Structure formats: C-alpha cells, structure tokens
GUDRENZA-305862 format. One line per field, with one value per residue (C-alpha): residue number from 1; residue in one letter; x, y, z. Coordinates in steps of 0.02 Angstrom, whole numbers. Layout:
N
i: [NUM_...]
aa: [a_...]
xx: [X_...]
yy: [Y_...]
zz: [Z_...]
***
This chain:
149
i: [1_2_3_4_5_6_7_8_9_10_11_12_13_14_15_16_17_18_19_20_21_22_23_24_25_26_27_28_29_30_31_32_33_34_35_36_37_38_39_40_41_42_43_44_45_46_47_48_49_50_51_52_53_54_55_56_57_58_59_60_61_62_63_64_65_66_67_68_69_70_71_72_73_74_75_76_77_78_79_80_81_82_83_84_85_86_87_88_89_90_91_92_93_94_95_96_97_98_99_100_101_102_103_104_105_106_107_108_109_110_111_112_113_114_115_116_117_118_119_120_121_122_123_124_125_126_127_128_129_130_131_132_133_134_135_136_137_138_139_140_141_142_143_144_145_146_147_148_149]
aa: [m_t_a_e_p_d_g_p_d_g_a_h_q_r_p_d_g_m_s_d_k_t_v_e_a_l_g_a_l_s_k_a_l_e_t_t_e_r_a_r_g_a_l_y_a_f_h_q_l_t_g_g_a_d_r_c_v_g_d_a_v_r_l_l_r_e_a_g_h_d_e_q_a_d_l_v_e_r_e_v_l_g_r_d_v_i_p_g_h_w_t_f_q_i_v_e_a_y_n_r_t_y_y_r_p_f_a_d_v_e_q_r_l_i_g_e_l_a_g_g_r_d_h_l_y_e_a_e_m_k_r_v_r_a_t_h_a_p_g_r_p_r_g_r_s_g_e_e_g]
xx: [3757_3876_3952_3904_4048_4052_3981_4046_4182_4278_4323_4332_4382_4560_4667_4703_4845_4840_4870_4770_4925_4942_4759_4784_4944_4863_4714_4831_4921_4756_4697_4859_4832_4652_4720_4845_4699_4618_4781_4794_4618_4667_4818_4706_4591_4744_4793_4619_4595_4766_4732_4563_4643_4773_4636_4553_4719_4723_4549_4607_4755_4640_4515_4651_4713_4536_4516_4674_4786_4927_5061_4960_4914_5100_5138_5008_5059_5244_5229_5079_5009_5075_5193_5273_5196_5368_5524_5517_5347_5167_5037_5015_5200_5179_5030_5130_5281_5171_5086_5249_5360_5238_5060_5087_5231_5127_4974_5084_5163_4993_4926_5084_5068_4883_4931_5076_5000_4812_4797_4733_4590_4566_4483_4496_4510_4351_4258_4300_4244_4080_4053_4084_3978_3835_3669_3582_3415_3265_3192_3341_3442_3623_3772_3799_3689_3537_3550_3586_3771]
yy: [4407_4431_4289_4261_4302_4123_4050_3921_4032_4015_4199_4191_4010_3980_3883_3702_3685_3865_3870_3961_4064_4120_4173_4265_4348_4410_4470_4569_4643_4693_4771_4871_4931_4980_5084_5161_5204_5296_5388_5434_5505_5608_5670_5725_5811_5900_5953_6020_6106_6190_6247_6317_6407_6484_6548_6628_6708_6782_6853_6926_7010_7085_7144_7220_7318_7374_7432_7536_7422_7397_7368_7229_7156_7153_7062_6927_6911_6898_6782_6670_6677_6535_6476_6304_6186_6107_6183_6168_6083_6128_6000_5931_5884_5792_5696_5654_5595_5490_5407_5376_5320_5233_5204_5134_5019_4955_4924_4839_4722_4677_4635_4538_4430_4400_4342_4233_4158_4160_4141_4320_4288_4439_4453_4268_4304_4408_4284_4142_4248_4282_4096_4058_4200_4217_4144_4062_4030_4071_4242_4302_4448_4414_4525_4659_4791_4678_4678_4530_4494]
zz: [3372_3517_3614_3795_3913_3973_3812_3693_3619_3784_3792_3980_4007_4066_3943_3986_4110_4170_4358_4489_4531_4349_4345_4510_4449_4289_4391_4505_4354_4275_4438_4446_4268_4309_4455_4335_4219_4364_4402_4218_4226_4377_4281_4137_4264_4336_4159_4120_4288_4279_4101_4154_4300_4184_4069_4221_4268_4092_4121_4287_4202_4071_4201_4311_4160_4117_4298_4283_4389_4265_4397_4478_4308_4263_4425_4395_4213_4256_4407_4369_4191_4083_4219_4207_4334_4354_4277_4088_4083_4058_4106_3929_3929_4094_4021_3865_3965_4081_3933_3841_3984_4103_4047_3871_3921_4067_3956_3825_3953_4025_3851_3809_3965_3934_3760_3816_3973_3943_3755_3742_3862_3973_4144_4187_4373_4371_4260_4380_4528_4436_4407_4591_4661_4537_4587_4441_4529_4418_4452_4552_4482_4435_4469_4600_4519_4505_4316_4206_4177]
***
C-alpha cells in the first residue's frame, strides 16, 4: 500500500513552524535543480550526438578510401576524426566534469537543505500549490492533465 501524497504520513505537509519564505526558497532551489537536470540532459544529448557524428566521420573516411580518395580521406581523418571538442577533452570528459563539479554538489546541497529545513519533505511548495488549486468537487477531474493526482 502506498501513502497518499497528502495522506496521514505527512510526506508533503510542512513541518510545524516552517515559514512561507522557507517553503518558497526550497521551491525555488528545487526548480533551479530541475532546470539543471534539463541542462544535464541536453549535455548528454550533445555527448551522444557528437559521438554519433564522429562515427559517421569514420564511415566517410572509410568510404573516401574505398572510392580511391586517399588524400581527402587523410585530410578528414587528420582534421576532424576523433577531434577534441575543446582542447584536451572529448564529450564524455565534459559530462564527467559537469557531474562531478556542478550537478552532484548542487543535488547534494538541495537534499541537505530539504533535510535540514523541511525534515526531508520534498516538494512542499508544489504540494501546497496543489492543495490551493485542486478542485475536489465530485465528478470533476483533478490536476492539469485531467487525471487523478
């Protein structure tokens, strides 16, 4: 059995004495982390797209050689194939550095503050917005999508 989001376990109830400003601040921090998650996804897309492009460059080099264009194949191989996207770095190294030096510290700080200021209760801002905006009239769908919850 799973607990209701606003049920008796209090998973989304603000702790006693927690101010509106603290709820708002944690909501803003969580929103910033969610945006960072999206940026991280874009970085992984960049990594995968660049890797795919490099594999296609390898195919082009092979096909140029098969077509008898060794000089042109050498040029593409020397100037493009396997090239660093920034000096000394392939895309996987950029992803690793981003995760290590920005994303994980950010996520850790957000979780620490949720623990310290909200008793580990996440998404309080959103839960309170849901309680204010949700219509509980019988027969009327809840939420933005028309589905329950």
